[in-house]
C-alpha positions, 0 to 999 in steps of 0.5 A: 206135415210137409211144412214141418219137414221143409222147416227141418230140412231148411235148418240144413246097436270036476278034476280028478280028486286023486287017491285017498290018503291011507289010514294012519297017514296025515293027508297031504298038504293042500294049496290054499287058493283065495276063493276070489282068484278064479271068480275074478278071472271069470267075472273079468272074462264075462265083462269083456265079452259083454262089453264087446257084444254091446259095442258090436251091437249098437255101433253103426258103421259109416256105411257103406265104407264100414271102416270107421265109427263116425263122431263129431269133429266140428261144433255141434249145434242142436235145434228142437222143432215143435216143442214148447220152448222151456221143454225144448231148452231142457233138451238142448241144455242136456245135449250140450252138457253131454257134448261138453263132457266129451270135449265136443264143442257146441255152437253159440246161440243162432248157429246153423243147426246140424242136429235137428230134433223134430217132435210130431204125433206121427213119426213115420208120416213125417219121416216119409214126407221129409224123404219124399220132399228132399231125397238128396238130403238123405241119399247123395245122388252121385256118390254112392259111397256116402249113402247108407243101405236102402234098407236103413232108409226104409226103416227110417220112414216105416218103422213103428219107433218112438224115436228114429234118426238119420246120421250123415257123415263124411270121410275127412283127413284127420290132419286138415279136416278136408273131405277125401271123397271126390265128387263129380267134376272134381280133380284128384284128391291128395289124402296124405300118408298111410300107416299099416294100422292107422290111416289119416282118414276119419268119418265125421258127422255133419248132420243128424235128423231125429224124429220123436213120436210123442204118442209113443213115449210109453211113460218116458219123462223128459229128462230120460228122453233128453239123455236118449236124444243126447246118445243118438245125437253124439254117436252113430247108433244102429236103430235096429240094435238088439240091446236086450238086457244091456244097461243102456238108455237105449232100453228106456222105451222098453224099461221106463225105469232106466233113469237116463245115460248109464255108466255103459253109455257114458263109457261108450261115448268116452271110448268113441271120442277118446280112441283114435277111431281110425283103425282100418280093421272094423274089429280093431276099431270096435276094440278101441272103444271096448278097451275104454269101456273096460277100463272105466268099468274096472276102475269103477269096480275097484272104487266100490271095493275100496 
């Protein structure tokens, strides 16, 4: 188990009806309202609420800064450990395909892996061994602003989950791509201009570690799992998100009938990568992603109605 962990690390959520007409009088003319007019308003309002709830539930902040949703800026280089070669390649191909659909570049063969997916029969034990062996990989010893809460790490090592993950992100200048966090011993950093709503800093993912417990698959098939892994590889998803009845691949272990990435999942990923994702206010940041999701869902509904 320790050897597997070392190998991985080395790869470095009713109106009044009014008076009745008098006898002998014609009833007053009534305005004919299209029956769908009010229905459309209600449906649209509910859809907006549902989308905003979905985004707010599954999105994990780049903690503890809590300002941005982290996304990939540089090439994604996925690697799979402890899985038969043909199956591993199917997982890698699916992640690369989803990344390409988002215009996220992927590395060439032999690239330095930054998305490492390890298959094991005891996810909690492996995760614990990894953290014990290389604690500085999971928590920066000198810069607390880069670290997620301790409770998140405890969940990573102790949860009885079929899949667990750990995202590592860094705030960088959107112009230069340079890191804007000063490490011990470094001089002052020049970040650049700042607007009232938009800032020139974004959180970028630079490593994702995923542990898959093969004994907890619950009938989930490889294509479904590959889509699940693509979702958590390309977006910083809250592992404790209560996804409930949302139409998402994140429900696949509870509902193995979910075929894979849903329209909502794909819209979420598009929203993440299309939006500026640089809003200072967390609510505005979530709204950027929700806006794209609403656009996609309404366009899809209009297409079906044609």
